[in-house]
N, C-alpha and C positions, 0 to 999 in steps of 0.2 A: 534821744540818741546821745551817747557819751563819747566824746572824742578823747583819744589817748593824749596824755600830757606827761612829760618827763622832765625832771630837773636834773642838773648836773652837767658834766662834760660829755661831749660825744666822742666817738672813737679816735679822733685826731688829737684829743687832749687839749684842744684850743678853746673849748667852751662854746656853748651855743646849742641850738636845737638841730640835730641831724635830720629830723623829719622834714625840714625845709629844703634839704639838698637832695634833689633828684636829678639825674641819676647819682648813685652812690659814689663815694670817693675811694680811690685805690692807693695804697701806700706805694710810693715810687720815689726813690732818692736819686736825683740826677743833678749834674752841674748845670747852672743856668746863668745867663747874663740878661740884664734888662736896661731899658732906656726910657727916661721920662723927659719929655720935651714940653716946653710951653713958650710963650712969646718972649720971655726974658732970658731963659737959659736952658741948658740940657744937663741932665744928671745921668750918669752911667754907673751901674752897680753889678755886683755878682751875688750869687746865693746858691742854695741847694733846695730842691723841691722836697717836700715832706709827704704830701698826698695831692691827688688831683682827680678831676672828673672832666667830662666834656664841657662843663659849665663853670668850673672853678679850680683854683690852685692855692695851696698853702705852701709857703716857702720860708726858709730862714735866710737872713741877710744881716750884715753889719751896718748897712745904710738905714737911716731913719726915714721911713716913708710916711706920707700923709694920706688919710682916707680921702677918696674923691679924685685923686690924681690918675690920669690915664698913662698907661705904659705899654711898651712893646717888649716881649720877652723871647729869647732864644734858648731852648732847652735841649740838651743832648738827648737823643732818643736811643733806647737799647736795641731796637731792631735795625737791621740793615736792608737796603734795597738790593734784591737779587743776591743776598748773602755776601755782598762785597763792597757796598757803597754806604758809608755812614750817613745817618739822617739827623736833622734837627727839627724840632717843632717850633714854629714861629706863632706866637699868640699875642693878641691885643686885647686889652681889657682895662678894668678900673679897680683900684685898690678899694676894698670894701671895709677892711679892718686892718689895723696896724698897731703894733706895740714894739717895744725894744726887742730887736732880734728876730722879728717875725712879721709876715704880712699875708693877708688873704686877698685874692684877686678874683673878680668875676670875669670869666672869659667871654668876650663878645665875638671874636673871630679867630680862626686858627687855620694853619696849613702846614704841610710837611715840605721840607726842602732838603736837598743834598747838603751835607756839611761843607764840602768844598775846601778851598784853600783859605777862605776867610774864617773858618772855624765857627765859633758861636757868636760872631759879630751880628748885631741887630741893626 
């Protein structure tokens, strides 16, 4: 039996093997905020999503992130609740890849919340 093997970049242009990523990623560009906390300090940042799935997210950011760090993200969501209430996606996960200007996160938990007065605060 021969297994398919592919070299090169995947559809997100980030490099890597897209066969590992199930379910597939969807291009979606949305504003986001994130927070990384540890015992010593907290870092808050902003960015824009590039693509996402239920298991992962690729986003651009000016902050330098380190692989292995856990973070919480708030992402503006394009759909509205009952066509009148703005939503945000709250997701928690871990940075799996990072380079200047970009980071990939594995999503471990997520939920939708109303945007409310706090906006994209995490």
